[in-house]
C-alpha positions in Angstrom: -9.5 -17.9 -55.8 -7.6 -14.8 -57.2 -4.3 -13.6 -56.2 -5.5 -10.5 -54.4 -7.9 -12.6 -52.1 -5.2 -15.3 -51.4 -2.7 -12.5 -50.4 -5.5 -11.1 -47.9 -6.2 -14.3 -46.6 -2.6 -15.1 -46.0 -2.2 -11.7 -44.2 -5.1 -12.5 -41.8 -3.9 -15.8 -41.0 -0.4 -14.4 -40.3 -1.8 -12.0 -38.0 -3.9 -14.3 -36.3 -1.1 -16.7 -35.9 1.0 -13.8 -34.5 -1.5 -12.9 -32.0 -1.8 -16.6 -30.8 1.6 -17.1 -30.5 2.0 -14.0 -28.1 -1.1 -14.9 -26.1 0.0 -16.5 -22.8 -1.7 -17.6 -19.6 -0.8 -15.3 -16.9 -0.5 -17.0 -13.4 -1.3 -14.1 -11.0 -0.6 -14.5 -7.2 -2.4 -11.6 -5.5 -4.7 -10.4 -2.8 -8.4 -10.6 -2.9 -10.0 -7.7 -4.8 -6.8 -7.0 -6.8 -8.0 -8.6 -9.9 -11.6 -8.1 -10.5 -13.5 -10.4 -13.0 -14.7 -7.3 -15.0 -10.9 -6.2 -15.3 -9.9 -9.7 -16.4 -12.5 -9.8 -19.1 -11.4 -6.7 -20.5 -7.7 -7.7 -20.5 -8.3 -10.9 -22.0 -10.4 -9.6 -24.7 -7.7 -6.7 -25.7 -4.6 -9.0 -25.4 -5.6 -12.4 -26.0 -3.9 -13.5 -22.8 -5.9 -15.6 -20.2 -5.6 -14.8 -16.4 -5.3 -17.4 -13.8 -5.8 -15.8 -10.2 -4.7 -17.3 -6.9 -5.7 -15.4 -3.9 -3.0 -14.9 -1.2 -1.2 -12.8 1.5 2.4 -11.8 2.1 3.3 -14.9 4.1 1.7 -17.3 1.6 3.4 -15.5 -1.3 6.9 -15.9 0.3 6.2 -19.2 1.2 4.9 -20.4 -2.1 7.7 -18.9 -4.1 10.4 -19.9 -1.7 9.0 -23.6 -1.9 9.3 -23.5 -5.7 12.5 -21.3 -6.2 10.2 -18.5 -7.7 8.2 -20.9 -10.1 4.6 -21.6 -10.4 3.5 -18.0 -11.1 4.3 -15.4 -13.6 3.3 -12.2 -11.4 2.9 -11.7 -7.7 2.0 -8.8 -5.4 3.8 -8.9 -2.0 4.1 -5.7 0.0 7.1 -3.6 -0.8 8.9 -4.6 2.4 8.7 -8.2 1.5 10.9 -8.0 -1.4 14.5 -6.9 -0.7 14.8 -9.4 2.2 13.2 -12.6 0.5 15.3 -11.7 -2.5 18.6 -11.4 -0.8 18.0 -14.5 1.1 16.1 -17.0 -1.1 16.6 -15.5 -4.8 12.8 -15.7 -5.7 12.4 -12.7 -7.9 13.7 -11.7 -11.2 14.5 -7.9 -11.8 11.9 -5.5 -13.3 12.7 -4.4 -17.1 11.6 -0.8 -16.4 11.7 -0.1 -20.1 8.7 -2.2 -20.4 6.7 -0.3 -17.6 4.7 2.8 -18.9 6.1 5.1 -15.9 4.0 7.9 -16.9 0.8 6.0 -15.6 2.3 5.9 -12.1 2.2 8.5 -9.2 5.9 9.6 -9.5 6.7 9.7 -5.7 5.2 6.2 -5.3 7.1 5.0 -8.1 10.4 6.3 -6.9 9.8 5.2 -3.4 9.0 1.7 -4.3 11.9 1.4 -6.6 14.3 2.6 -3.9 12.8 0.2 -1.4 13.1 -2.9 -3.7 16.4 -2.3 -5.1 18.9 -5.2 -4.5 22.4 -5.0 -5.8 21.5 -2.3 -8.3 18.3 -4.0 -9.7 14.9 -3.0 -9.0 12.5 -5.7 -8.2 9.0 -4.0 -7.7 6.9 -1.3 -8.8 3.8 -0.1 -7.0 0.1 -1.0 -7.3 -2.3 -0.9 -4.3 -1.4 1.5 -1.4 -3.0 2.9 1.8 -2.0 4.8 4.8 -2.5 5.3 8.5 -2.8 8.6 9.9 -5.5 10.4 11.8 -9.3 10.2 11.9 -10.7 13.3 13.4 -14.1 15.1 14.3 -13.2 18.0 12.6 -16.0 20.1 14.3 -14.6 19.3 17.9 -11.0 18.5 17.2 -10.1 20.3 14.1 -6.9 21.5 15.7 -5.5 18.1 15.7 -3.3 18.0 12.5 -0.3 15.7 13.7 0.1 12.6 15.9 1.4 14.4 18.9 -1.7 16.7 18.9 -3.6 13.8 20.4 -1.8 14.6 23.6 -3.0 18.1 23.8 -4.7 18.9 27.1 -7.8 20.2 25.2 -8.7 16.5 24.1 -7.8 15.0 27.3 -9.8 11.5 27.7 -11.2 11.7 24.2 -8.5 10.3 21.9 -7.3 6.9 21.0 -4.6 5.0 19.2 -3.2 1.4 19.2 -0.1 0.2 21.2 1.6 -1.1 18.0 4.5 0.0 15.8 2.8 2.5 13.5 2.1 4.6 16.6 5.8 4.5 17.6 6.8 5.6 14.1 4.1 8.2 13.7 4.9 10.0 17.2 8.7 9.8 16.1 8.1 11.7 13.0 5.7 14.3 14.7 8.4 14.7 17.3 10.9 15.8 14.3 12.8 12.5 14.6 13.4 10.0 11.5 13.0 6.3 12.8 13.4 5.1 9.1 16.8 6.8 8.7 17.8 5.1 12.0 16.8 1.5 10.8 20.5 0.5 10.1 21.7 1.6 13.5 20.4 0.0 16.8 21.7 2.2 19.2 20.2 5.3 17.3 17.0 3.7 16.8 16.8 2.7 20.6 17.5 6.5 21.3 14.6 7.5 19.1 12.2 4.9 20.6 13.3 6.1 24.1 12.0 9.5 23.4 8.9 8.2 21.8 8.4 6.1 25.0 8.5 9.2 27.3 6.1 11.0 25.0 3.5 8.1 25.1 4.0 7.8 28.8 3.1 11.5 29.2 0.1 11.2 26.8 -1.5 8.2 28.6 -3.9 10.4 30.6 -5.3 11.6 27.4 -6.2 8.2 26.0 -9.7 7.0 26.4 -8.7 3.4 25.5 -6.0 1.6 23.3 -8.2 0.2 20.5 -7.3 -3.3 19.1 -9.9 -3.8 16.1 -11.3 -1.1 13.6 -15.0 -2.1 14.6 -14.0 -0.8 18.2 -12.6 2.5 17.2 -15.4 3.2 14.9 -18.1 2.8 17.6 -15.9 4.8 20.0 -16.0 7.9 17.3 -19.6 7.0 16.3 -20.6 7.5 20.1 -18.5 10.5 20.5 -16.5 9.2 23.1 -13.5 9.6 21.0 -13.0 12.8 18.9 -9.5 12.0 17.3 -7.4 8.9 16.8 -4.7 7.2 14.7 -6.5 5.0 12.1 -6.5 4.0 8.6 -7.7 5.8 5.6 -10.3 3.6 4.7 -11.7 3.6 8.0 -11.9 7.4 8.1 -13.7 7.6 4.8 -16.4 5.0 5.8 -17.0 7.2 8.9 -17.3 10.2 6.8 -19.9 8.5 4.8 -21.9 8.3 8.1 -20.8 11.5 9.7 -20.1 14.4 7.7 -17.5 16.0 10.2 -15.5 13.0 10.7 -12.9 12.2 8.1 -9.3 11.0 7.6 -6.5 13.7 7.9 -3.0 13.1 6.6 -0.7 14.3 9.4 1.4 17.4 8.9 4.5 15.0 9.5 3.3 12.5 7.2 0.8 9.6 6.9 2.3 6.3 7.1 2.0 4.3 4.0 2.1 0.8 2.7 2.4 -0.4 -1.0 1.6 -3.8 -2.5 3.5 -4.2 -5.5 4.1 -6.1 -8.6 7.1 -8.4 -8.8 8.3 -11.0 -11.4 9.0 -14.5 -9.9 12.1 -15.9 -10.7 11.0 -18.7 -12.6 7.9 -17.1 -14.3 7.3 -18.2 -17.9 5.1 -15.1 -19.2 7.0 -12.2 -18.6 5.4 -10.3 -21.6 2.0 -11.0 -20.2 2.9 -9.9 -17.0 4.2 -6.5 -18.5 0.9 -6.1 -20.5 -1.1 -6.8 -17.3 0.8 -4.2 -15.4 0.6 -1.6 -17.9 -3.1 -2.5 -18.4 -4.5 -2.2 -14.9 -2.4 1.1 -14.4 -4.5 2.9 -17.0 -6.6 5.3 -15.0 -10.0 4.1 -15.8 -9.0 0.4 -15.2 -7.2 1.4 -11.9 -10.8 2.9 -10.8 -12.5 -0.2 -11.5 -9.9 -2.0 -9.1 -10.4 0.8 -6.5 -14.1 0.2 -6.5 -13.5 -3.6 -5.8 -10.6 -3.5 -3.4 -11.5 -0.3 -1.6 -7.9 1.1 -1.6 -6.4 3.5 -4.0 -3.9 2.4 -6.7 -0.5 4.3 -7.9 -2.1 5.0 -11.0 -1.9 8.9 -11.8 -5.2 10.3 -12.2 -7.3 7.3 -11.3 -9.1 9.1 -8.6 -10.9 11.2 -11.4 -12.5 7.8 -12.3 -13.8 7.0 -8.9 -17.2 7.3 -7.6 -17.9 11.0 -6.8 -18.3 10.4 -3.1 -15.2 8.4 -2.6 -13.3 10.9 -5.0 -14.2 13.7 -3.0 -13.1 11.9 0.3 -9.7 11.0 -1.4 -8.9 14.5 -2.6 -9.9 16.2 0.6 -7.4 13.9 2.5 -4.7 13.7 -0.1 -3.9 16.8 -2.0 -0.8 16.4 -4.0 1.6 17.6 -1.1 0.1 15.1 1.3 0.8 12.4 -1.3 4.4 13.4 -1.7 4.8 13.5 2.1 3.6 9.8 2.9 6.4 8.1 4.9 6.4 4.5 3.1 7.5 1.6 5.3 10.7 0.1 4.3 12.1 -3.3 5.2 12.3 -3.7 8.9 15.9 -5.0 9.8 16.3 -7.8 12.4 16.2 -6.7 15.9 14.2 -3.6 15.6 11.0 -5.4 16.5 12.4 -6.6 19.8 13.2 -2.9 20.7 9.8 -1.7 19.8 8.1 -4.7 21.8 10.0 -3.6 24.9 8.8 0.2 24.4 5.4 -0.8 23.8 5.3 -3.2 27.1 6.9 -0.5 29.2 4.3 2.2 27.9 1.4 -0.2 28.7 2.7 -1.0 32.2 3.3 2.8 33.1 1.0 4.3 35.8 
């Protein structure tokens, strides 16, 4: 073998060895649909990493990480309101190195909101991935004037609206009334005052309500039948109905849709941080994010990913969420202890009112 071929062979072997040394197994703790097989195949082919997926939910994620002191997984995906509290109490996450995240791939308002809600002692512990909202599902032909939560109480739609007796209704009505319940989270007296005002509004609105819905199927059937023309509901439900009934769709309320975000976090004892950062940056590419949306049904925080969605879903998303509506989403922060008791009492009194 001549010197030139020997050198070339050595270079190939060095590159191959280097690639192998950097190839890790990424143990991913996530929700069903968030890591589709076709995305994993592309990632493994590009990076050399392998991916092991454990499907889970918020409660199980926290329990698994708490039991192991943050071990057993390299990347997890709890909701943003399940990060600061568990980290403060159990120390199950490690800070995110933001220099290793391609922030240009994220919708800026979602990235900043998640960073703010997952900061503990000056360190950021989460970045956004999958998100969704609750707002209004409206028959725009009949109830096009419904643009905010309190519009459900208009005499024009008496007996033909619906919502749940759950905390999103309390929060949504508060914002529509010009109040800021999230700003009062740290002050029980202020929060009690806000909830008292919402309670009176909901009691006054009772005569407008056809029924308080419990399950999504129940609500969708009420809207399909025409018994309900406007309701609080989730975006995906509104878009599903729009695929069946052209004039029914999801509307982001003027005071802001209520948003949840499932995040990326690094478990405290994870062993493949570089693979985790590679996965985050890979799945936030718009064309890859669209593949996840097709599987999970919800959009991601990837900037521009809607352009790669199916034409029907893209049109519904863009109609419901122009940029100003996205920037106006009210993202759920962690709920302090004691607030759920206040809310439960309010909901009980509304339900019992004549």
